DOPATI-411442 format. One line per field, with one value per residue (C-alpha): residue number from 1; x, y, z. Coordinates in steps of 0.05 Angstrom, whole numbers, plus 32768, in hexadecimal, padded with zeros to 4 digits. Each point is the difference from the previous one (the first is absolute). Example, Ala and Ser with C-alpha at 12.3 -4.5 7.8 and 13.67 -1.06 7.14 Angstrom:
# DOPATI-411442
pos	c(1/2)
X	c(80F6/801B)
Y	c(7FA6/8045)
Z	c(809C/7FF3)
This chain:
# DOPATI-411442
pos	c(1/2/3/4/5/6/7/8/9/10/11/12/13/14/15/16/17/18/19/20/21/22/23/24/25/26/27/28/29/30/31/32/33/34/35/36/37/38/39/40/41/42/43/44/45/46/47/48/49/50/51/52/53/54/55/56/57/58/59/60/61/62/63/64/65/66/67/68/69/70/71/72/73/74/75/76/77/78/79/80/81/82/83/84/85/86/87/88/89/90/91/92/93/94/95/96/97/98/99/100/101/102/103/104/105/106/107/108/109/110/111/112/113/114/115/116/117/118/119/120/121/122/123/124/125/126/127/128/129/130/131/132/133/134/135/136/137/138/139/140/141/142/143/144/145/146/147/148/149/150/151/152/153/154/155/156/157/158/159/160/161/162/163/164/165/166/167/168/169/170/171/172/173/174/175/176/177/178/179/180/181/182/183/184/185/186/187/188/189/190/191/192/193/194/195/196/197/198/199/200/201/202/203/204/205/206/207/208/209/210/211/212/213/214/215/216/217/218/219/220/221/222/223/224/225/226/227/228/229/230/231/232/233/234/235/236/237/238/239/240/241/242/243/244/245/246/247/248/249/250/251/252/253/254/255/256/257/258/259/260/261/262/263/264/265/266/267/268/269/270/271/272/273/274/275/276/277/278/279/280/281/282/283/284/285/286/287/288/289/290/291/292/293/294/295/296/297/298/299/300/301/302/303/304/305/306/307/308/309/310/311/312)
X	c(8BDF/8039/7FE2/7FDA/7FB6/7FD5/7FCD/7FCA/7FDC/803F/7FF0/7FBC/7FE8/8005/8036/8031/7FF9/8007/803F/801D/7FF1/801F/803F/8003/7FFA/803F/7FE4/8014/7FBF/7FF1/7FC5/7FD4/7FC5/7FDB/801B/804B/8023/8049/8011/7FEE/8015/7FB9/8000/7FCA/7FDA/7FBA/7FED/7FCA/8038/8024/803A/800A/8002/802F/8037/7FFF/8037/802E/801B/7FF5/7FE2/7FC2/7FEE/7FBA/7FCE/7FD4/7FC8/7FE3/7FF8/7FB7/7FC3/7FFB/7FB7/7FB7/7FF5/8031/7FEA/7FBA/7FE7/8038/7FF7/8026/803D/7FFD/7FFA/8034/8034/7FFB/7FFA/8031/8035/7FFA/8003/803E/8022/7FEE/801D/803E/8004/7FF7/8034/8033/7FF3/7FED/7FEE/7FD3/7FC6/7FDB/7FC0/7FE1/7FB6/7FC7/7FCF/7FCA/8000/7FD4/7FC8/7FC4/7FF9/7FD6/801B/7FF5/802D/804C/8024/8039/8025/7FD0/7FC4/7FE0/8015/7FCA/8022/7FD6/8029/802B/803B/7FF1/7FF4/8044/8020/7FDD/8019/8047/7FFA/7FE6/8037/8035/7FE3/7FFE/8048/8015/7FE1/8015/8046/8016/8002/7FF8/7FC9/7FD3/7FCC/7FF6/7FB9/8010/7FCC/7FFD/8046/800F/803C/803B/8008/7FB7/7FEC/7FC3/7FB8/7FFB/7FCB/8034/8028/7FC2/7FF0/8047/8004/7FBD/8019/8042/7FDE/7FC9/7FCA/7FC0/7FF8/7FC0/8004/7FC2/8002/801F/7FEC/7FF3/8025/803F/8040/8040/8040/8049/803E/8030/8039/7FD8/7FF1/804A/8011/7FCD/801B/8047/7FE9/7FE3/8044/8022/7FCE/801C/7FBD/7FB6/7FC5/7FCF/7FFF/7FE8/8003/7FD9/8029/7FD7/7FF0/7FD3/7FC2/7FF9/7FDD/7FBF/8009/7FDF/8032/8039/7FEA/8000/8045/801D/7FE3/801F/8044/7FF9/7FD1/7FD3/7FB8/7FCF/7FFB/7FB9/7FF5/7FBE/7FE0/7FFB/8027/8042/7FF7/804A/800A/7FE0/7FDE/802E/800C/8041/803D/8024/804B/8014/8019/8030/8019/800A/8022/8020/800D/7FDA/7FCD/7FF4/8030/7FE5/7FC0/7FD1/800E/804B/7FF6/7FD5/8034/8037/7FD4/7FEE/8049/8012/7FC6/8017/8047/7FE5/7FD5/8032/7FD1/7FD0/8011/7FFE/7FDD/7FFB/7FE2/8017/7FCB/800D)
Y	c(83A2/8032/8036/803F/8005/8039/8017/8031/802D/7FFE/8042/7FE5/7FDB/7FB8/800C/8021/7FC8/7FCB/8021/7FFF/7FB5/7FEF/8028/7FDA/7FC0/8013/801C/8040/8027/8035/8027/802D/802D/803D/8020/7FF7/7FF7/8015/7FED/7FB7/7FFF/7FFB/8019/802A/7FD9/8006/7FB8/8017/801D/7FC7/802E/8013/7FB7/7FEB/802C/7FDD/7FD1/800C/7FBC/7FE0/7FBA/7FFA/7FC0/8017/8039/800D/802D/8027/8043/8011/8026/7FD9/7FF9/8005/8040/8028/8027/7FE2/8039/7FF4/7FB7/800A/8018/7FC3/7FCF/8023/8007/7FB9/7FDD/8029/7FFC/7FB4/7FF9/802C/7FD7/7FBE/801A/8015/7FBA/7FDF/802B/7FFB/7FB5/800A/7FBA/8010/8031/800A/802A/8020/7FF4/8009/7FD3/8030/7FD8/7FCC/8033/7FF1/7FB7/7FD4/8011/7FB9/7FE1/8003/8021/7FE1/8010/7FD7/802B/8028/8049/8036/8044/8033/803C/801A/7FF7/7FB6/7FF8/801F/7FCE/7FC6/801C/8001/7FB8/7FEB/8025/7FE1/7FBA/800A/801A/7FC5/7FCE/8023/8017/7FD2/8033/7FE0/802D/8001/802E/800A/8014/802C/8012/8043/8011/8023/800B/802F/802E/8007/8049/7FFD/7FF2/7FC0/7FEE/7FE0/8040/8029/7FD4/8004/804C/800A/7FD9/8024/8044/7FED/800D/7FD9/7FE0/7FEF/7FD5/8002/7FB8/7FBB/7FE8/7FB7/8001/7FD6/8026/7FE0/8022/7FEC/8020/8022/7FD4/7FC2/801D/800F/7FB9/7FE4/8029/7FEB/7FB7/8007/8018/7FC4/7FCA/7FCD/7FFB/800C/7FD1/8039/8043/8024/7FFA/8023/8027/8010/7FEB/7FC6/8008/804B/8028/8026/804A/7FFF/7FCB/8027/803E/7FD7/7FE4/8045/801B/7FC7/8013/804C/8017/803A/8017/7FCE/7FF2/7FFD/7FD6/8005/7FC4/801C/7FDD/8020/8018/7FF7/7FBB/7FC2/7FCC/7FC4/7FBD/7FEA/7FF4/7FBF/8009/7FB7/800E/8037/7FD3/7FC6/8023/803E/7FE6/803D/800B/8040/8003/803E/7FF9/803B/8013/8002/8026/8035/8009/800B/8030/8027/8006/801B/8031/801A/8008/8029/802A/800D/8029/7FC5/7FD7/7FB5/7FD0/7FBB/7FC5/7FB9/7FD1/7FB6)
Z	c(8553/7FFE/7FD3/8010/800F/7FE6/8033/7FE9/8031/802A/8024/8014/803D/7FE6/7FCC/8030/8034/7FCA/7FE6/8047/8007/7FBD/8011/8042/7FD8/7FDA/7FBF/7FDE/7FFA/7FCC/801A/7FD5/800F/7FE7/8040/8003/8043/7FF8/8048/7FF1/7FB7/7FE4/7FB8/7FDF/7FCC/7FE1/7FF2/7FD0/7FD4/7FDE/7FEE/8049/8014/7FC8/801D/8043/8013/7FC5/7FE8/8043/8001/802C/8024/800E/7FFE/803D/7FE9/803B/7FDC/7FF1/8017/8040/8014/7FEC/8028/7FD6/7FC3/8001/7FD4/7FCE/7FEB/7FBF/8027/802E/7FC6/7FD5/8037/801A/7FBC/7FD8/8035/8002/7FB4/7FFD/8036/7FDE/7FBF/8027/801D/7FBC/7FDD/8038/800C/8049/8018/803B/8007/8042/7FFC/803D/7FF2/8031/8026/7FE8/7FBF/8022/800A/802D/8015/802C/8045/8019/7FCA/7FFE/7FC6/7FDB/7FBF/7FD6/8012/7FC8/7FFD/8003/8000/8026/7FE9/7FC7/802E/8009/7FB6/7FF1/802E/7FDD/7FBE/801C/8017/7FBB/7FDB/802C/7FF6/7FB4/7FFE/802B/7FD0/7FBF/8013/8038/8037/8044/801A/803D/801E/804A/8014/803C/8035/8024/8017/8042/802C/800A/7FC5/7FED/8003/7FD2/8015/8029/8034/802E/7FFD/8010/803C/801A/7FF8/8022/803C/8004/7FFB/8031/7FCD/7FF6/7FBB/7FDB/7FC1/7FD3/7FE9/8006/8045/7FEB/7FBE/7FF7/7FED/7FEA/8016/7FF7/801F/7FD0/8017/7FEE/7FBC/7FF4/8015/7FCF/7FC6/8012/8004/7FBA/7FE7/801F/7FEE/7FCE/7FDC/8009/8003/7FF4/7FDC/803F/804B/8038/8033/803E/8047/7FF1/802B/8001/8038/8006/800E/8044/8017/7FE1/8028/8040/7FF1/7FF2/8040/8028/7FE3/7FFC/8038/7FF1/7FF8/7FE2/7FB6/7FE7/7FC1/7FDA/7FDE/7FB9/7FC9/7FEB/7FB8/7FF1/801F/7FE3/802D/7FFC/8021/8021/7FD4/7FF5/7FFD/7FF4/7FB9/8016/8039/7FD0/7FC6/8020/8046/8019/8036/8027/803B/8024/8026/8001/8049/7FF4/7FC0/8022/8036/7FCC/7FDA/803F/8013/7FBB/8000/8044/7FE6/7FC6/802E/8037/802B/8009/803E/7FF3/802E/7FE2/8026/7FF3/7FE5/8007)
């Protein structure tokens, strides 16, 4: 591929890192976002406005669209379900129409592992599992996946959805339990979490997500319409707290046993399909990822001294 790639949400956490990886891979990247970033060349664009999108890129040929721009999680705008559905679905339809009219051959959609919903925690999850959206956000992601699959069949776009787990790592400034644990240790503050002690959580480092999105751009073809992007086994929150405290010493983290209302009980993930078709598996183990995140948080909060222990 020697043409440009359109990356949406390019000012955001995942989109900005993905754009960096694609540039490193030798692509010209055209980045768009509601929030422009002149220093990095990210252009202002409202994806829900088809007219705004049509002006992007001029007559440039695009080799692929990587769609990371959206309302990014089930905790956002929970009292405005219409806004969540409209933003995520309308933006995807407009981009698919852009791809159809401009003959863009590849479309990579950043979906969410939340589409699986609650599952039997003793059974592994793969891409063939039934989808049970527990939120409007998850339903909007399923809608995006379905629209992409239909456009792929009807118009010949080579499209794929990546069902991404909870993303953490350098660059994440929004709410994140790993961030909270790290900050509490660095600030020598005790932390009490009201739920999740024995509940499995699935995290994935932002660099692994960017690598998966890049792999989907490069893949010659797909054996499935969707792939899970996560660390396969997951970790219960009490074990995560212990791991963070091994790496970033500090006061204890107390984790209550109640179920997290915003995180579905789920089994471990199978990642064989992504390994087979995309050549992707997570490369960053949780301990290494926490160390990198703690170092970045310290660099952003320069008055916080950093003491990180090595964990084998």
